[in-house]
HTML snippet that shows the backbone in 3Dmol.js (N, CA, C, O; Angstrom):
<script src="https://3Dmol.org/build/3Dmol-min.js"></script>
<div id="view" style="width:600px;height:400px;position:relative"></div>
<script>
const pdb = `
ATOM      1  N   UNK A   1      15.549 -16.181   7.855  1.00  0.00           N
ATOM      2  CA  UNK A   1      15.261 -14.946   8.559  1.00  0.00           C
ATOM      3  C   UNK A   1      16.453 -14.503   9.388  1.00  0.00           C
ATOM      4  O   UNK A   1      16.685 -13.302   9.527  1.00  0.00           O
ATOM      5  N   UNK A   2      17.210 -15.428   9.938  1.00  0.00           N
ATOM      6  CA  UNK A   2      18.345 -15.060  10.788  1.00  0.00           C
ATOM      7  C   UNK A   2      19.348 -14.221  10.016  1.00  0.00           C
ATOM      8  O   UNK A   2      19.881 -13.254  10.559  1.00  0.00           O
ATOM      9  N   UNK A   3      19.615 -14.561   8.776  1.00  0.00           N
ATOM     10  CA  UNK A   3      20.542 -13.776   7.961  1.00  0.00           C
ATOM     11  C   UNK A   3      20.036 -12.348   7.824  1.00  0.00           C
ATOM     12  O   UNK A   3      20.814 -11.403   7.953  1.00  0.00           O
ATOM     13  N   UNK A   4      18.753 -12.178   7.566  1.00  0.00           N
ATOM     14  CA  UNK A   4      18.176 -10.841   7.414  1.00  0.00           C
ATOM     15  C   UNK A   4      18.203 -10.059   8.709  1.00  0.00           C
ATOM     16  O   UNK A   4      18.537  -8.875   8.717  1.00  0.00           O
ATOM     17  N   UNK A   5      17.854 -10.712   9.802  1.00  0.00           N
ATOM     18  CA  UNK A   5      17.817 -10.027  11.091  1.00  0.00           C
ATOM     19  C   UNK A   5      19.197  -9.522  11.462  1.00  0.00           C
ATOM     20  O   UNK A   5      19.321  -8.457  12.067  1.00  0.00           O
ATOM     21  N   UNK A   6      20.212 -10.246  11.122  1.00  0.00           N
ATOM     22  CA  UNK A   6      21.576  -9.802  11.425  1.00  0.00           C
ATOM     23  C   UNK A   6      21.957  -8.556  10.634  1.00  0.00           C
ATOM     24  O   UNK A   6      22.829  -7.804  11.069  1.00  0.00           O
ATOM     25  N   UNK A   7      21.329  -8.316   9.491  1.00  0.00           N
ATOM     26  CA  UNK A   7      21.639  -7.149   8.663  1.00  0.00           C
ATOM     27  C   UNK A   7      20.974  -5.880   9.170  1.00  0.00           C
ATOM     28  O   UNK A   7      21.461  -4.782   8.904  1.00  0.00           O
ATOM     29  N   UNK A   8      19.870  -6.013   9.896  1.00  0.00           N
ATOM     30  CA  UNK A   8      19.064  -4.865  10.295  1.00  0.00           C
ATOM     31  C   UNK A   8      18.929  -4.805  11.806  1.00  0.00           C
ATOM     32  O   UNK A   8      18.913  -5.831  12.486  1.00  0.00           O
ATOM     33  N   UNK A   9      18.830  -3.571  12.324  1.00  0.00           N
ATOM     34  CA  UNK A   9      18.696  -3.375  13.757  1.00  0.00           C
ATOM     35  C   UNK A   9      17.366  -3.942  14.245  1.00  0.00           C
ATOM     36  O   UNK A   9      16.315  -3.642  13.678  1.00  0.00           O
ATOM     37  N   UNK A  10      17.411  -4.761  15.293  1.00  0.00           N
ATOM     38  CA  UNK A  10      16.207  -5.357  15.845  1.00  0.00           C
ATOM     39  C   UNK A  10      15.394  -4.299  16.559  1.00  0.00           C
ATOM     40  O   UNK A  10      15.952  -3.396  17.182  1.00  0.00           O
ATOM     41  N   UNK A  11      14.080  -4.405  16.474  1.00  0.00           N
ATOM     42  CA  UNK A  11      13.173  -3.521  17.191  1.00  0.00           C
ATOM     43  C   UNK A  11      12.084  -4.364  17.838  1.00  0.00           C
ATOM     44  O   UNK A  11      11.603  -5.333  17.251  1.00  0.00           O
ATOM     45  N   UNK A  12      11.696  -3.980  19.071  1.00  0.00           N
ATOM     46  CA  UNK A  12      10.578  -4.666  19.712  1.00  0.00           C
ATOM     47  C   UNK A  12       9.293  -4.297  18.973  1.00  0.00           C
ATOM     48  O   UNK A  12       9.274  -3.327  18.215  1.00  0.00           O
ATOM     49  N   UNK A  13       8.241  -5.047  19.182  1.00  0.00           N
ATOM     50  CA  UNK A  13       7.000  -4.835  18.437  1.00  0.00           C
ATOM     51  C   UNK A  13       6.419  -3.445  18.684  1.00  0.00           C
ATOM     52  O   UNK A  13       5.816  -2.868  17.780  1.00  0.00           O
ATOM     53  N   UNK A  14       6.584  -2.898  19.880  1.00  0.00           N
ATOM     54  CA  UNK A  14       6.066  -1.562  20.179  1.00  0.00           C
ATOM     55  C   UNK A  14       6.862  -0.464  19.472  1.00  0.00           C
ATOM     56  O   UNK A  14       6.346   0.634  19.267  1.00  0.00           O
ATOM     57  N   UNK A  15       8.100  -0.746  19.102  1.00  0.00           N
ATOM     58  CA  UNK A  15       8.972   0.257  18.477  1.00  0.00           C
ATOM     59  C   UNK A  15       8.998   0.168  16.956  1.00  0.00           C
ATOM     60  O   UNK A  15       9.536   1.055  16.294  1.00  0.00           O
ATOM     61  N   UNK A  16       8.426  -0.885  16.401  1.00  0.00           N
ATOM     62  CA  UNK A  16       8.493  -1.072  14.950  1.00  0.00           C
ATOM     63  C   UNK A  16       7.768   0.041  14.215  1.00  0.00           C
ATOM     64  O   UNK A  16       6.731   0.536  14.657  1.00  0.00           O
ATOM     65  N   UNK A  17       8.343   0.418  13.084  1.00  0.00           N
ATOM     66  CA  UNK A  17       7.734   1.448  12.249  1.00  0.00           C
ATOM     67  C   UNK A  17       7.837   1.010  10.790  1.00  0.00           C
ATOM     68  O   UNK A  17       8.482   0.011  10.473  1.00  0.00           O
ATOM     69  N   UNK A  18       7.206   1.757   9.929  1.00  0.00           N
ATOM     70  CA  UNK A  18       7.221   1.471   8.499  1.00  0.00           C
ATOM     71  C   UNK A  18       8.612   1.759   7.935  1.00  0.00           C
ATOM     72  O   UNK A  18       9.172   2.828   8.178  1.00  0.00           O
ATOM     73  N   UNK A  19       9.158   0.829   7.200  1.00  0.00           N
ATOM     74  CA  UNK A  19      10.478   1.000   6.592  1.00  0.00           C
ATOM     75  C   UNK A  19      10.463   1.996   5.440  1.00  0.00           C
ATOM     76  O   UNK A  19      11.524   2.427   4.989  1.00  0.00           O
ATOM     77  N   UNK A  20       9.295   2.365   4.960  1.00  0.00           N
ATOM     78  CA  UNK A  20       9.201   3.318   3.857  1.00  0.00           C
ATOM     79  C   UNK A  20       9.031   4.741   4.380  1.00  0.00           C
ATOM     80  O   UNK A  20       9.815   5.624   4.032  1.00  0.00           O
ATOM     81  N   UNK A  21       8.013   4.973   5.215  1.00  0.00           N
ATOM     82  CA  UNK A  21       7.742   6.342   5.681  1.00  0.00           C
ATOM     83  C   UNK A  21       8.367   6.646   7.036  1.00  0.00           C
ATOM     84  O   UNK A  21       8.481   7.812   7.414  1.00  0.00           O
ATOM     85  N   UNK A  22       8.775   5.616   7.773  1.00  0.00           N
ATOM     86  CA  UNK A  22       9.461   5.821   9.046  1.00  0.00           C
ATOM     87  C   UNK A  22       8.573   6.104  10.239  1.00  0.00           C
ATOM     88  O   UNK A  22       9.081   6.392  11.322  1.00  0.00           O
ATOM     89  N   UNK A  23       7.245   6.029  10.073  1.00  0.00           N
ATOM     90  CA  UNK A  23       6.360   6.287  11.207  1.00  0.00           C
ATOM     91  C   UNK A  23       5.728   4.997  11.710  1.00  0.00           C
ATOM     92  O   UNK A  23       5.694   3.985  11.009  1.00  0.00           O
ATOM     93  N   UNK A  24       5.234   5.055  12.925  1.00  0.00           N
ATOM     94  CA  UNK A  24       4.501   3.921  13.482  1.00  0.00           C
ATOM     95  C   UNK A  24       3.012   4.236  13.560  1.00  0.00           C
ATOM     96  O   UNK A  24       2.250   3.488  14.174  1.00  0.00           O
ATOM     97  N   UNK A  25       2.590   5.346  12.937  1.00  0.00           N
ATOM     98  CA  UNK A  25       1.166   5.686  12.888  1.00  0.00           C
ATOM     99  C   UNK A  25       0.396   4.559  12.205  1.00  0.00           C
ATOM    100  O   UNK A  25       0.949   3.820  11.391  1.00  0.00           O
ATOM    101  N   UNK A  26      -0.863   4.440  12.538  1.00  0.00           N
ATOM    102  CA  UNK A  26      -1.738   3.432  11.921  1.00  0.00           C
ATOM    103  C   UNK A  26      -1.135   2.032  12.007  1.00  0.00           C
ATOM    104  O   UNK A  26      -1.012   1.332  11.002  1.00  0.00           O
ATOM    105  N   UNK A  27      -0.765   1.641  13.217  1.00  0.00           N
ATOM    106  CA  UNK A  27      -0.108   0.344  13.376  1.00  0.00           C
ATOM    107  C   UNK A  27      -0.992  -0.823  12.948  1.00  0.00           C
ATOM    108  O   UNK A  27      -0.487  -1.917  12.697  1.00  0.00           O
ATOM    109  N   UNK A  28      -2.300  -0.609  12.862  1.00  0.00           N
ATOM    110  CA  UNK A  28      -3.178  -1.664  12.355  1.00  0.00           C
ATOM    111  C   UNK A  28      -2.996  -1.879  10.852  1.00  0.00           C
ATOM    112  O   UNK A  28      -3.488  -2.865  10.304  1.00  0.00           O
ATOM    113  N   UNK A  29      -2.299  -0.972  10.190  1.00  0.00           N
ATOM    114  CA  UNK A  29      -2.025  -1.075   8.758  1.00  0.00           C
ATOM    115  C   UNK A  29      -0.622  -1.612   8.468  1.00  0.00           C
ATOM    116  O   UNK A  29      -0.241  -1.747   7.305  1.00  0.00           O
ATOM    117  N   UNK A  30       0.154  -1.921   9.519  1.00  0.00           N
ATOM    118  CA  UNK A  30       1.524  -2.409   9.328  1.00  0.00           C
ATOM    119  C   UNK A  30       1.542  -3.900   9.017  1.00  0.00           C
ATOM    120  O   UNK A  30       0.908  -4.700   9.706  1.00  0.00           O
ATOM    121  N   UNK A  31       2.269  -4.257   7.980  1.00  0.00           N
ATOM    122  CA  UNK A  31       2.568  -5.652   7.649  1.00  0.00           C
ATOM    123  C   UNK A  31       4.007  -5.905   8.046  1.00  0.00           C
ATOM    124  O   UNK A  31       4.838  -5.000   7.973  1.00  0.00           O
ATOM    125  N   UNK A  32       4.312  -7.114   8.462  1.00  0.00           N
ATOM    126  CA  UNK A  32       5.684  -7.462   8.799  1.00  0.00           C
ATOM    127  C   UNK A  32       6.156  -8.576   7.878  1.00  0.00           C
ATOM    128  O   UNK A  32       5.495  -9.603   7.725  1.00  0.00           O
ATOM    129  N   UNK A  33       7.300  -8.353   7.277  1.00  0.00           N
ATOM    130  CA  UNK A  33       7.889  -9.332   6.363  1.00  0.00           C
ATOM    131  C   UNK A  33       8.227 -10.605   7.131  1.00  0.00           C
ATOM    132  O   UNK A  33       8.823 -10.546   8.206  1.00  0.00           O
ATOM    133  N   UNK A  34       7.848 -11.746   6.582  1.00  0.00           N
ATOM    134  CA  UNK A  34       8.129 -13.024   7.226  1.00  0.00           C
ATOM    135  C   UNK A  34       9.594 -13.424   7.127  1.00  0.00           C
ATOM    136  O   UNK A  34      10.026 -14.344   7.821  1.00  0.00           O
ATOM    137  N   UNK A  35      10.366 -12.752   6.279  1.00  0.00           N
ATOM    138  CA  UNK A  35      11.786 -13.066   6.146  1.00  0.00           C
ATOM    139  C   UNK A  35      12.672 -12.172   7.000  1.00  0.00           C
ATOM    140  O   UNK A  35      13.583 -12.667   7.665  1.00  0.00           O
ATOM    141  N   UNK A  36      12.425 -10.863   6.997  1.00  0.00           N
ATOM    142  CA  UNK A  36      13.320  -9.934   7.702  1.00  0.00           C
ATOM    143  C   UNK A  36      12.663  -9.243   8.895  1.00  0.00           C
ATOM    144  O   UNK A  36      13.354  -8.605   9.689  1.00  0.00           O
ATOM    145  N   UNK A  37      11.351  -9.356   9.035  1.00  0.00           N
ATOM    146  CA  UNK A  37      10.580  -8.782  10.141  1.00  0.00           C
ATOM    147  C   UNK A  37      10.478  -7.261  10.090  1.00  0.00           C
ATOM    148  O   UNK A  37      10.050  -6.651  11.070  1.00  0.00           O
ATOM    149  N   UNK A  38      10.857  -6.631   8.980  1.00  0.00           N
ATOM    150  CA  UNK A  38      10.656  -5.186   8.850  1.00  0.00           C
ATOM    151  C   UNK A  38       9.178  -4.908   8.614  1.00  0.00           C
ATOM    152  O   UNK A  38       8.457  -5.735   8.056  1.00  0.00           O
ATOM    153  N   UNK A  39       8.735  -3.716   9.053  1.00  0.00           N
ATOM    154  CA  UNK A  39       7.340  -3.339   8.911  1.00  0.00           C
ATOM    155  C   UNK A  39       7.111  -2.435   7.710  1.00  0.00           C
ATOM    156  O   UNK A  39       7.991  -1.669   7.319  1.00  0.00           O
ATOM    157  N   UNK A  40       5.930  -2.531   7.134  1.00  0.00           N
ATOM    158  CA  UNK A  40       5.518  -1.710   5.993  1.00  0.00           C
ATOM    159  C   UNK A  40       4.031  -1.418   6.121  1.00  0.00           C
ATOM    160  O   UNK A  40       3.233  -2.336   6.312  1.00  0.00           O
ATOM    161  N   UNK A  41       3.648  -0.137   6.017  1.00  0.00           N
ATOM    162  CA  UNK A  41       2.224   0.176   5.926  1.00  0.00           C
ATOM    163  C   UNK A  41       1.704  -0.370   4.599  1.00  0.00           C
ATOM    164  O   UNK A  41       2.385  -0.287   3.578  1.00  0.00           O
ATOM    165  N   UNK A  42       0.511  -0.921   4.619  1.00  0.00           N
ATOM    166  CA  UNK A  42      -0.067  -1.439   3.374  1.00  0.00           C
ATOM    167  C   UNK A  42      -0.232  -0.326   2.347  1.00  0.00           C
ATOM    168  O   UNK A  42      -0.123  -0.577   1.147  1.00  0.00           O
ATOM    169  N   UNK A  43      -0.495   0.908   2.799  1.00  0.00           N
ATOM    170  CA  UNK A  43      -0.681   2.029   1.873  1.00  0.00           C
ATOM    171  C   UNK A  43       0.635   2.643   1.404  1.00  0.00           C
ATOM    172  O   UNK A  43       0.629   3.450   0.475  1.00  0.00           O
ATOM    173  N   UNK A  44       1.757   2.286   2.016  1.00  0.00           N
ATOM    174  CA  UNK A  44       3.063   2.785   1.563  1.00  0.00           C
ATOM    175  C   UNK A  44       3.671   1.895   0.483  1.00  0.00           C
ATOM    176  O   UNK A  44       4.581   2.317  -0.231  1.00  0.00           O
ATOM    177  N   UNK A  45       3.176   0.675   0.362  1.00  0.00           N
ATOM    178  CA  UNK A  45       3.705  -0.250  -0.642  1.00  0.00           C
ATOM    179  C   UNK A  45       3.329   0.216  -2.042  1.00  0.00           C
ATOM    180  O   UNK A  45       2.359   0.952  -2.223  1.00  0.00           O
ATOM    181  N   UNK A  46       4.094  -0.213  -3.013  1.00  0.00           N
ATOM    182  CA  UNK A  46       3.808   0.129  -4.400  1.00  0.00           C
ATOM    183  C   UNK A  46       3.691  -1.164  -5.211  1.00  0.00           C
ATOM    184  O   UNK A  46       4.700  -1.827  -5.451  1.00  0.00           O
ATOM    185  N   UNK A  47       2.509  -1.526  -5.628  1.00  0.00           N
ATOM    186  CA  UNK A  47       1.223  -0.862  -5.415  1.00  0.00           C
ATOM    187  C   UNK A  47       0.731  -1.089  -3.986  1.00  0.00           C
ATOM    188  O   UNK A  47       1.102  -2.076  -3.351  1.00  0.00           O
ATOM    189  N   UNK A  48      -0.101  -0.181  -3.481  1.00  0.00           N
ATOM    190  CA  UNK A  48      -0.631  -0.333  -2.126  1.00  0.00           C
ATOM    191  C   UNK A  48      -1.543  -1.558  -2.032  1.00  0.00           C
ATOM    192  O   UNK A  48      -2.149  -1.971  -3.021  1.00  0.00           O
ATOM    193  N   UNK A  49      -1.631  -2.124  -0.842  1.00  0.00           N
ATOM    194  CA  UNK A  49      -2.531  -3.252  -0.605  1.00  0.00           C
ATOM    195  C   UNK A  49      -3.766  -2.752   0.135  1.00  0.00           C
ATOM    196  O   UNK A  49      -3.656  -1.932   1.046  1.00  0.00           O
ATOM    197  N   UNK A  50      -4.936  -3.241  -0.252  1.00  0.00           N
ATOM    198  CA  UNK A  50      -6.182  -2.847   0.406  1.00  0.00           C
ATOM    199  C   UNK A  50      -6.419  -3.651   1.680  1.00  0.00           C
ATOM    200  O   UNK A  50      -7.070  -3.177   2.611  1.00  0.00           O
ATOM    201  N   UNK A  51      -5.884  -4.872   1.713  1.00  0.00           N
ATOM    202  CA  UNK A  51      -6.050  -5.729   2.888  1.00  0.00           C
ATOM    203  C   UNK A  51      -4.811  -6.607   3.030  1.00  0.00           C
ATOM    204  O   UNK A  51      -4.082  -6.818   2.061  1.00  0.00           O
ATOM    205  N   UNK A  52      -4.574  -7.115   4.227  1.00  0.00           N
ATOM    206  CA  UNK A  52      -3.399  -7.969   4.427  1.00  0.00           C
ATOM    207  C   UNK A  52      -3.509  -9.249   3.600  1.00  0.00           C
ATOM    208  O   UNK A  52      -4.594  -9.816   3.479  1.00  0.00           O
ATOM    209  N   UNK A  53      -2.407  -9.701   3.038  1.00  0.00           N
ATOM    210  CA  UNK A  53      -2.444 -10.945   2.266  1.00  0.00           C
ATOM    211  C   UNK A  53      -2.646 -12.145   3.193  1.00  0.00           C
ATOM    212  O   UNK A  53      -2.236 -12.119   4.354  1.00  0.00           O
ATOM    213  N   UNK A  54      -3.268 -13.173   2.679  1.00  0.00           N
ATOM    214  CA  UNK A  54      -3.412 -14.411   3.445  1.00  0.00           C
ATOM    215  C   UNK A  54      -2.103 -15.176   3.373  1.00  0.00           C
ATOM    216  O   UNK A  54      -1.414 -15.148   2.353  1.00  0.00           O
ATOM    217  N   UNK A  55      -1.766 -15.849   4.440  1.00  0.00           N
ATOM    218  CA  UNK A  55      -0.538 -16.631   4.464  1.00  0.00           C
ATOM    219  C   UNK A  55       0.677 -15.767   4.700  1.00  0.00           C
ATOM    220  O   UNK A  55       0.579 -14.686   5.282  1.00  0.00           O
ATOM    221  N   UNK A  56       1.812 -16.238   4.253  1.00  0.00           N
ATOM    222  CA  UNK A  56       3.065 -15.511   4.485  1.00  0.00           C
ATOM    223  C   UNK A  56       3.214 -14.373   3.476  1.00  0.00           C
ATOM    224  O   UNK A  56       2.628 -14.393   2.394  1.00  0.00           O
ATOM    225  N   UNK A  57       4.019 -13.382   3.865  1.00  0.00           N
ATOM    226  CA  UNK A  57       4.265 -12.227   3.005  1.00  0.00           C
ATOM    227  C   UNK A  57       5.726 -11.826   3.136  1.00  0.00           C
ATOM    228  O   UNK A  57       6.262 -11.775   4.244  1.00  0.00           O
ATOM    229  N   UNK A  58       6.371 -11.543   2.015  1.00  0.00           N
ATOM    230  CA  UNK A  58       7.763 -11.093   1.991  1.00  0.00           C
ATOM    231  C   UNK A  58       7.847  -9.749   1.291  1.00  0.00           C
ATOM    232  O   UNK A  58       7.178  -9.518   0.283  1.00  0.00           O
ATOM    233  N   UNK A  59       8.679  -8.857   1.837  1.00  0.00           N
ATOM    234  CA  UNK A  59       8.873  -7.545   1.222  1.00  0.00           C
ATOM    235  C   UNK A  59       9.665  -7.699  -0.085  1.00  0.00           C
ATOM    236  O   UNK A  59      10.235  -8.756  -0.355  1.00  0.00           O
ATOM    237  N   UNK A  60       9.689  -6.637  -0.881  1.00  0.00           N
ATOM    238  CA  UNK A  60      10.400  -6.685  -2.170  1.00  0.00           C
ATOM    239  C   UNK A  60      11.888  -6.969  -1.999  1.00  0.00           C
ATOM    240  O   UNK A  60      12.485  -7.684  -2.803  1.00  0.00           O
ATOM    241  N   UNK A  61      12.485  -6.405  -0.947  1.00  0.00           N
ATOM    242  CA  UNK A  61      13.916  -6.630  -0.726  1.00  0.00           C
ATOM    243  C   UNK A  61      14.203  -8.107  -0.487  1.00  0.00           C
ATOM    244  O   UNK A  61      15.158  -8.653  -1.039  1.00  0.00           O
ATOM    245  N   UNK A  62      13.382  -8.749   0.329  1.00  0.00           N
ATOM    246  CA  UNK A  62      13.594 -10.172   0.601  1.00  0.00           C
ATOM    247  C   UNK A  62      13.218 -11.042  -0.589  1.00  0.00           C
ATOM    248  O   UNK A  62      13.844 -12.075  -0.827  1.00  0.00           O
ATOM    249  N   UNK A  63      12.206 -10.633  -1.333  1.00  0.00           N
ATOM    250  CA  UNK A  63      11.882 -11.382  -2.551  1.00  0.00           C
ATOM    251  C   UNK A  63      13.077 -11.392  -3.493  1.00  0.00           C
ATOM    252  O   UNK A  63      13.396 -12.424  -4.083  1.00  0.00           O
ATOM    253  N   UNK A  64      13.736 -10.253  -3.636  1.00  0.00           N
ATOM    254  CA  UNK A  64      14.906 -10.159  -4.513  1.00  0.00           C
ATOM    255  C   UNK A  64      16.087 -10.941  -3.952  1.00  0.00           C
ATOM    256  O   UNK A  64      16.835 -11.564  -4.705  1.00  0.00           O
ATOM    257  N   UNK A  65      16.256 -10.912  -2.638  1.00  0.00           N
ATOM    258  CA  UNK A  65      17.414 -11.538  -1.993  1.00  0.00           C
ATOM    259  C   UNK A  65      17.263 -13.049  -1.816  1.00  0.00           C
ATOM    260  O   UNK A  65      18.204 -13.799  -2.070  1.00  0.00           O
ATOM    261  N   UNK A  66      16.092 -13.495  -1.383  1.00  0.00           N
ATOM    262  CA  UNK A  66      15.929 -14.894  -0.974  1.00  0.00           C
ATOM    263  C   UNK A  66      15.051 -15.732  -1.881  1.00  0.00           C
ATOM    264  O   UNK A  66      15.104 -16.961  -1.824  1.00  0.00           O
ATOM    265  N   UNK A  67      14.259 -15.106  -2.700  1.00  0.00           N
ATOM    266  CA  UNK A  67      13.290 -15.860  -3.491  1.00  0.00           C
ATOM    267  C   UNK A  67      13.539 -15.709  -4.985  1.00  0.00           C
ATOM    268  O   UNK A  67      12.609 -15.756  -5.791  1.00  0.00           O
ATOM    269  N   UNK A  68      14.801 -15.527  -5.340  1.00  0.00           N
ATOM    270  CA  UNK A  68      15.164 -15.415  -6.764  1.00  0.00           C
ATOM    271  C   UNK A  68      14.905 -16.729  -7.472  1.00  0.00           C
ATOM    272  O   UNK A  68      15.069 -17.811  -6.907  1.00  0.00           O
ATOM    273  N   UNK A  69      14.507 -16.607  -8.690  1.00  0.00           N
ATOM    274  CA  UNK A  69      14.350 -17.822  -9.509  1.00  0.00           C
ATOM    275  C   UNK A  69      15.625 -18.008 -10.309  1.00  0.00           C
ATOM    276  O   UNK A  69      15.991 -17.155 -11.117  1.00  0.00           O
ATOM    277  N   UNK A  70      16.287 -19.106 -10.086  1.00  0.00           N
ATOM    278  CA  UNK A  70      17.552 -19.385 -10.794  1.00  0.00           C
ATOM    279  C   UNK A  70      17.307 -20.153 -12.067  1.00  0.00           C
ATOM    280  O   UNK A  70      18.254 -20.472 -12.787  1.00  0.00           O
TER     281      UNK A  70
END
`;
const viewer = $3Dmol.createViewer("view");
viewer.addModel(pdb, "pdb");
viewer.setStyle({}, {cartoon: {color: "spectrum"}});
viewer.zoomTo();
viewer.render();
</script>
């Protein structure tokens, strides 16, 4: 996570917004990536999520960057 955090501007929890739509509306719908801590509305994801996943969750960018299968 430290590598990812260094790439992106840090935001406090009250300032976090969706990395896709750029708003902080519906903060109860925001998911935070366990790798980079960026926020995403569940309905902005493609495909959208109906409910938060159980356990850890990583955004597509971090899946591509850190969870590649070699």
